[in-house]
Structures are given as C-alpha cells and as structure tokens.
Backbone as a printed PyTorch tensor [residue, N CA C, xyz], in Angstrom:
tensor([[[ 94.7570, 102.3180,  84.9500],
         [ 94.6510, 101.5090,  86.1430],
         [ 95.9630, 101.5770,  86.9170]],

        [[ 95.9030, 101.8320,  88.1790],
         [ 97.0980, 102.0580,  88.9970],
         [ 97.6340, 100.7770,  89.6330]],

        [[ 96.8270,  99.7560,  89.7700],
         [ 97.2470,  98.5620,  90.4960],
         [ 98.5100,  97.8980,  89.9490]],

        [[ 98.6770,  97.7290,  88.6540],
         [ 99.9370,  97.1420,  88.1680],
         [101.1580,  97.9780,  88.5470]],

        [[101.0100,  99.2970,  88.5860],
         [102.1220, 100.1680,  88.9750],
         [102.4600, 100.0050,  90.4540]],

        [[101.4330,  99.8470,  91.2780],
         [101.6570,  99.6290,  92.7100],
         [102.4220,  98.3300,  92.9220]],

        [[101.9430,  97.2620,  92.3120],
         [102.5830,  95.9520,  92.4670],
         [104.0220,  95.9970,  91.9620]],

        [[104.2480,  96.6310,  90.8250],
         [105.6040,  96.7250,  90.2800],
         [106.5380,  97.4750,  91.2300]],

        [[106.0240,  98.4900,  91.8930],
         [106.8450,  99.3200,  92.7700],
         [107.2650,  98.6050,  94.0550]],

        [[106.4170,  97.7240,  94.5790],
         [106.7120,  97.1160,  95.8850],
         [107.0060,  95.6150,  95.8240]],

        [[106.8350,  94.9970,  94.6870],
         [106.9570,  93.5450,  94.5760],
         [108.2930,  92.9990,  95.0620]],

        [[109.3790,  93.6900,  94.7540],
         [110.7030,  93.1840,  95.1390],
         [110.8900,  93.1490,  96.6570]],

        [[110.1950,  94.0020,  97.3820],
         [110.3010,  94.0320,  98.8430],
         [109.7780,  92.7260,  99.4440]],

        [[108.7970,  92.1160,  98.7620],
         [108.1220,  90.9260,  99.2780],
         [108.3680,  89.6900,  98.4180]],

        [[109.4350,  89.7110,  97.6290],
         [109.7580,  88.5830,  96.7350],
         [108.5460,  88.1740,  95.8950]],

        [[107.7910,  89.1860,  95.4360],
         [106.6460,  88.9390,  94.5750],
         [105.3660,  88.5790,  95.2940]],

        [[105.3890,  88.4660,  96.6020],
         [104.1940,  88.0770,  97.3530],
         [103.3630,  89.3140,  97.7200]],

        [[102.7220,  89.8880,  96.7220],
         [101.8550,  91.0550,  96.8750],
         [100.4960,  90.6630,  96.3030]],

        [[ 99.4600,  90.7940,  97.1170],
         [ 98.1380,  90.3080,  96.7460],
         [ 97.0950,  91.4030,  96.8760]],

        [[ 96.1320,  91.3840,  95.9650],
         [ 94.9900,  92.2910,  96.0500],
         [ 93.9240,  91.6620,  96.9380]],

        [[ 93.4600,  92.3890,  97.9190],
         [ 92.3380,  92.0370,  98.7930],
         [ 92.6160,  90.9290,  99.8140]],

        [[ 93.1940,  89.8290,  99.4090],
         [ 93.4790,  88.7360, 100.3350],
         [ 94.6440,  87.9090,  99.7950]],

        [[ 95.3730,  87.2870, 100.6930],
         [ 96.5090,  86.4550, 100.2820],
         [ 96.0220,  85.0740,  99.8650]],

        [[ 96.8280,  84.4140,  99.0620],
         [ 96.5450,  83.0350,  98.6900],
         [ 96.6160,  82.1640,  99.9380]],

        [[ 95.8440,  81.1150,  99.9750],
         [ 95.8870,  80.1810, 101.0960],
         [ 97.3010,  79.6330, 101.2330]],

        [[ 97.8270,  79.6750, 102.4470],
         [ 99.1650,  79.1450, 102.7050],
         [100.3000,  80.0170, 102.2060]],

        [[100.0170,  81.2760, 101.8990],
         [101.0580,  82.1770, 101.3980],
         [102.2040,  82.2700, 102.3980]],

        [[103.4270,  82.1660, 101.8870],
         [104.6070,  82.2880, 102.7450],
         [104.7520,  83.7310, 103.2050]],

        [[105.1750,  83.8950, 104.4410],
         [105.4400,  85.2250, 104.9810],
         [106.8990,  85.5560, 104.7850]],

        [[107.2090,  86.8180, 104.6610],
         [106.3120,  87.9750, 104.6950],
         [105.5830,  88.1560, 103.3670]],

        [[104.4120,  88.7890, 103.4590],
         [103.6760,  89.1550, 102.2590],
         [102.9140,  90.4450, 102.5160]],

        [[102.4000,  91.0100, 101.4270],
         [101.6620,  92.2720, 101.4950],
         [100.3080,  92.0910, 100.8240]],

        [[ 99.2930,  92.6510, 101.4480],
         [ 97.9570,  92.7190, 100.8710],
         [ 97.6240,  94.2000, 100.6920]],

        [[ 97.0510,  94.5440,  99.5530],
         [ 96.5930,  95.9230,  99.3640],
         [ 95.1320,  95.9050,  98.9520]],

        [[ 94.4490,  96.9820,  99.2860],
         [ 93.0370,  97.0860,  98.9590],
         [ 92.6840,  98.5460,  98.7090]],

        [[ 91.9100,  98.7800,  97.6670],
         [ 91.3970, 100.1140,  97.3930],
         [ 90.2560, 100.3690,  98.3770]],

        [[ 90.3930, 101.4150,  99.1840],
         [ 89.3840, 101.6860, 100.2110],
         [ 88.7690, 103.0850, 100.0630]],

        [[ 88.7980, 103.6040,  98.8720],
         [ 88.1990, 104.9160,  98.6310],
         [ 89.1360, 105.8050,  97.8550]],

        [[ 88.9680, 107.0880,  98.0350],
         [ 89.7820, 108.0580,  97.3310],
         [ 89.0900, 109.4010,  97.3040]],

        [[ 89.6590, 110.2930,  96.5480],
         [ 89.0830, 111.6300,  96.4160],
         [ 88.4890, 111.7680,  95.0300]],

        [[ 87.4030, 112.5190,  94.9050],
         [ 86.7990, 112.7030,  93.5890],
         [ 87.7180, 113.4920,  92.6610]],

        [[ 87.6270, 113.1850,  91.3810],
         [ 88.4810, 113.8770,  90.4080],
         [ 87.7360, 114.9800,  89.6750]],

        [[ 86.4640, 115.1590,  89.9990],
         [ 85.7260, 116.2310,  89.3290],
         [ 85.9210, 117.5480,  90.0730]],

        [[ 85.8650, 118.6110,  89.3280],
         [ 86.0190, 119.9500,  89.8810],
         [ 84.8290, 120.7970,  89.4430]],

        [[ 84.8130, 122.0160,  89.8580],
         [ 83.7390, 122.9250,  89.4500],
         [ 83.7480, 123.1360,  87.9260]],

        [[ 84.9000, 122.9040,  87.3150],
         [ 85.0350, 123.0560,  85.8630],
         [ 84.7770, 121.7450,  85.1160]],

        [[ 84.4870, 120.6770,  85.8360],
         [ 84.2320, 119.3800,  85.1990],
         [ 85.2460, 118.3400,  85.6370]],

        [[ 85.2280, 117.2040,  84.9560],
         [ 86.1540, 116.1270,  85.2730],
         [ 87.5690, 116.4800,  84.8440]],

        [[ 88.5330, 115.8980,  85.5520],
         [ 89.9350, 116.0960,  85.2090],
         [ 90.4910, 114.8130,  84.6210]],

        [[ 91.7380, 114.8470,  84.1900],
         [ 92.3940, 113.6500,  83.6690],
         [ 93.1740, 112.9290,  84.7710]],

        [[ 92.8510, 113.2250,  86.0140],
         [ 93.5010, 112.6010,  87.1720],
         [ 92.5030, 111.7040,  87.9080]],

        [[ 93.0360, 110.6730,  88.5290],
         [ 92.2510, 109.7930,  89.3900],
         [ 92.9970, 109.6530,  90.7090]],

        [[ 92.2600, 109.3520,  91.7630],
         [ 92.8650, 109.1860,  93.0780],
         [ 92.3390, 107.9100,  93.7180]],

        [[ 93.2110, 107.2620,  94.4520],
         [ 92.8060, 106.0970,  95.2310],
         [ 93.4170, 106.1900,  96.6170]],

        [[ 92.6290, 105.8470,  97.5960],
         [ 93.1490, 105.6070,  98.9390],
         [ 93.3980, 104.1080,  98.9820]],

        [[ 94.6490, 103.7530,  99.1960],
         [ 95.0350, 102.3480,  99.1590],
         [ 95.5500, 101.9510, 100.5370]],

        [[ 94.9650, 100.8840, 101.0720],
         [ 95.3580, 100.3770, 102.3780],
         [ 96.2830,  99.1760, 102.1710]],

        [[ 97.4040,  99.1990, 102.8560],
         [ 98.3880,  98.1250, 102.7610],
         [ 98.4970,  97.4240, 104.1090]],

        [[ 98.5460,  96.1060, 104.0530],
         [ 98.7820,  95.2690, 105.2350],
         [100.0180,  94.4330, 104.9580]],

        [[100.9460,  94.4310, 105.8720],
         [102.1430,  93.5910, 105.7810],
         [102.0490,  92.5560, 106.8890]],

        [[102.2830,  91.2990, 106.5510],
         [102.2600,  90.2140, 107.5340],
         [103.6070,  89.5230, 107.5480]],

        [[104.1450,  89.2950, 108.7500],
         [105.4960,  88.7480, 108.8970],
         [105.5820,  87.9020, 110.1660]],

        [[106.7450,  87.3250, 110.3870],
         [106.9640,  86.4510, 111.5460],
         [107.1450,  87.2230, 112.8510]],

        [[107.6580,  88.4500, 112.7680],
         [107.8830,  89.2410, 113.9700],
         [107.3360,  90.6500, 113.7820]],

        [[107.0790,  91.3130, 114.8910],
         [106.6100,  92.7080, 114.8480],
         [107.6510,  93.6040, 114.1910]],

        [[108.8990,  93.3940, 114.5490],
         [109.9830,  94.1920, 113.9940],
         [110.0610,  94.0310, 112.4760]],

        [[109.9680,  92.8020, 111.9990],
         [110.0360,  92.5570, 110.5550],
         [108.8660,  93.2240, 109.8350]],

        [[107.6670,  93.1070, 110.3890],
         [106.4910,  93.7300, 109.7680],
         [106.6570,  95.2410, 109.6770]],

        [[107.1300,  95.8580, 110.7610],
         [107.3050,  97.3150, 110.7660],
         [108.4100,  97.7630, 109.8130]],

        [[109.5050,  97.0360, 109.7650],
         [110.5970,  97.3720, 108.8460],
         [110.1290,  97.2620, 107.4020]],

        [[109.3970,  96.2000, 107.0860],
         [108.8940,  96.0270, 105.7210],
         [107.8880,  97.1210, 105.3590]],

        [[107.0490,  97.5170, 106.3130],
         [106.0960,  98.5830, 106.0270],
         [106.8240,  99.8990, 105.7640]],

        [[107.8780, 100.1540, 106.5090],
         [108.6600, 101.3770, 106.2640],
         [109.3300, 101.3280, 104.8890]],

        [[109.7910, 100.1560, 104.4840],
         [110.3780, 100.0070, 103.1420],
         [109.3210, 100.2300, 102.0680]],

        [[108.1260,  99.6980, 102.3040],
         [107.0180,  99.9030, 101.3800],
         [106.6960, 101.3940, 101.2760]],

        [[106.6220, 102.0720, 102.4160],
         [106.3280, 103.5110, 102.4290],
         [107.3900, 104.2910, 101.6730]],

        [[108.6510, 103.9380, 101.8640],
         [109.7320, 104.6160, 101.1400],
         [109.5820, 104.4280,  99.6340]],

        [[109.2470, 103.2010,  99.2210],
         [109.0930, 102.9270,  97.7910],
         [107.9210, 103.6880,  97.1920]],

        [[106.8020, 103.7390,  97.9080],
         [105.6160, 104.4090,  97.3760],
         [105.7570, 105.9210,  97.3550]],

        [[106.3470, 106.4900,  98.4080],
         [106.4240, 107.9500,  98.4940],
         [107.6260, 108.5170,  97.7510]],

        [[108.6960, 107.7620,  97.6490],
         [109.9070, 108.2610,  97.0180],
         [110.0300, 107.9090,  95.5490]],

        [[109.2310, 106.9740,  95.0870],
         [109.3230, 106.5250,  93.7060],
         [108.4170, 107.3130,  92.7820]],

        [[108.1960, 106.7820,  91.6020],
         [107.4040, 107.4980,  90.5910],
         [105.9280, 107.6690,  90.9480]],

        [[105.4140, 106.8790,  91.8780],
         [104.0010, 107.0170,  92.2380],
         [103.7260, 108.2560,  93.0730]],

        [[104.7370, 108.7380,  93.8140],
         [104.5900, 109.9350,  94.6500],
         [103.3830, 109.8370,  95.5840]],

        [[103.2050, 108.6670,  96.1960],
         [102.1030, 108.4670,  97.1410],
         [102.2990, 109.3450,  98.3660]],

        [[101.2070, 109.6320,  99.0330],
         [101.2290, 110.4210, 100.2590],
         [100.6730, 109.5680, 101.3870]],

        [[101.4370, 109.4420, 102.4570],
         [100.9800, 108.6960, 103.6180],
         [ 99.8080, 109.4280, 104.2610]],

        [[ 98.8100, 108.6720, 104.6750],
         [ 97.6540, 109.2610, 105.3420],
         [ 97.6950, 109.0060, 106.8460]],

        [[ 98.8830, 108.7960, 107.3570],
         [ 99.0840, 108.5620, 108.7760],
         [100.2010, 107.5500, 108.9730]],

        [[100.6460, 107.3900, 110.2010],
         [101.7340, 106.4490, 110.4720],
         [101.2330, 105.0050, 110.4370]],

        [[102.1730, 104.0840, 110.4330],
         [101.7970, 102.6710, 110.4410],
         [101.1640, 102.2820, 111.7680]],

        [[100.3300, 101.2660, 111.7240],
         [ 99.6960, 100.7000, 112.9060],
         [100.1230,  99.2450, 113.0030]],

        [[100.6360,  98.8480, 114.1540],
         [101.0310,  97.4560, 114.3610],
         [ 99.8380,  96.6350, 114.8210]],

        [[ 99.8470,  95.3400, 114.4690],
         [ 98.7730,  94.4530, 114.8860],
         [ 99.3070,  93.0400, 115.0590]],

        [[ 98.4870,  92.1780, 115.6120],
         [ 98.8420,  90.7700, 115.7980],
         [ 97.5960,  89.9410, 115.5830]],

        [[ 97.7160,  88.8390, 114.8380],
         [ 96.6010,  87.9400, 114.6040],
         [ 96.7860,  86.6860, 115.4510]],

        [[ 95.9120,  86.4970, 116.4310],
         [ 96.0200,  85.3600, 117.3460],
         [ 95.8540,  84.0080, 116.6490]],

        [[ 94.9980,  83.9510, 115.6550],
         [ 94.7230,  82.6800, 114.9950],
         [ 95.9360,  82.1860, 114.2210]],

        [[ 96.5580,  83.0600, 113.4450],
         [ 97.7140,  82.6480, 112.6420],
         [ 99.0400,  82.9050, 113.3450]],

        [[ 98.9650,  83.5800, 114.4950],
         [100.1730,  83.9480, 115.2460],
         [101.1530,  84.7120, 114.3440]],

        [[100.5940,  85.7140, 113.7000],
         [101.3390,  86.5050, 112.7280],
         [101.2930,  87.9740, 113.1200]],

        [[102.4120,  88.6440, 112.9490],
         [102.5050,  90.0770, 113.2290],
         [102.2400,  90.8540, 111.9510]],

        [[101.5850,  92.0010, 112.1200],
         [101.2470,  92.8040, 110.9650],
         [101.4820,  94.2790, 111.1870]],

        [[101.4710,  95.0010, 110.0790],
         [101.5210,  96.4600, 110.0840],
         [100.5810,  96.9350, 108.9810]],

        [[ 99.8580,  98.0110, 109.2590],
         [ 98.8900,  98.5470, 108.2980],
         [ 99.1290, 100.0340, 108.1310]],

        [[ 98.9650, 100.5190, 106.8830],
         [ 99.1040, 101.9440, 106.6210],
         [ 98.3360, 102.2820, 105.3400]],

        [[ 97.7570, 103.4780, 105.3020],
         [ 97.0120, 103.9550, 104.1310],
         [ 97.8070, 105.0250, 103.4020]],

        [[ 97.6470, 105.0310, 102.0720],
         [ 98.3090, 106.0210, 101.2260],
         [ 97.3250, 106.5550, 100.2040]],

        [[ 97.5090, 107.8100,  99.8320],
         [ 96.7530, 108.4350,  98.7600],
         [ 97.6490, 108.4740,  97.5310]],

        [[ 97.1060, 108.0010,  96.4030],
         [ 97.8910, 107.9700,  95.1540],
         [ 97.0620, 108.6130,  94.0510]],

        [[ 97.6420, 109.6060,  93.4130],
         [ 97.0350, 110.2590,  92.2360],
         [ 97.7640, 109.7740,  90.9880]],

        [[ 97.0370, 109.6270,  89.8830],
         [ 97.6830, 109.2770,  88.6270],
         [ 96.9340, 109.9030,  87.4680]],

        [[ 97.6650, 110.0370,  86.3880],
         [ 97.1560, 110.6420,  85.1610],
         [ 96.5150, 109.5600,  84.3190]],

        [[ 95.2400, 109.6930,  84.0290],
         [ 94.5360, 108.6740,  83.2570],
         [ 94.8520, 108.7370,  81.7670]],

        [[ 95.5170, 109.8000,  81.3330],
         [ 95.8590, 109.9310,  79.9160],
         [ 97.2440, 109.3800,  79.6080]],

        [[ 98.0370, 109.0470,  80.6390],
         [ 99.3830, 108.5180,  80.4190],
         [ 99.2930, 107.1230,  79.8060]],

        [[100.2320, 106.8500,  78.9530],
         [100.2450, 105.5140,  78.3100],
         [101.2830, 104.6300,  78.9090]]])
C-alpha cells in the first residue's frame, strides 16, 4: 500500500495536516488532501508484474494564492525528488473556493511502487 509512504513523505510540509479524500471539519490551514483517481494497469502481455501504479491527485488549501502555490511546489519537490520518484502529470492549477474563502492548488502525480518490497 502506497498511502502511508505518501503521507510520510509530505506530512512535514503541512505540520501533519494531510488527509485522504476530505479534510476533517474545521481543519486548520494550510492542509493537503490527496485522492487516488486512477492509474495505469500493471499487467503486461507476459502477465502481471510486481509493480503497481496510482494516479494521485493532491489539493493544497491555504490562506493565500501564493502560499498554496508555494506549498504545492514543495509537495512536488518532495514527491518527485524523494524515494517515491513520482512523476508530475502536468503543472499545478490554482483555484479559489468562494464559500470558505480559501485559495487552493491542485496537481496530479503518477507513482509506481514495488508490491514485493517490505
């Protein structure tokens, strides 16, 4: 399972405020939400492999647009430069939520991992 590795890699950027699928009610900003949104099949013409892939979407929410974008870039650096060797599937996208008056940034990454590793 890759999710504990993802959280471990980026948790310090958000002071531990990293959530799967949705944030806790009243979560302090900044925080990060991640969600598995697909991936690539691991089977080949020769059969299944010992690798798995996930397309993981990350959302960063912060008080300002600048803070959200800076945090997303830090997240990208941690995912792509660290042991996960994630690959960005495009640049970050900025957003704003009118209801919460919160700035956000979103970006997708592809992550492969070895299912036989302990």
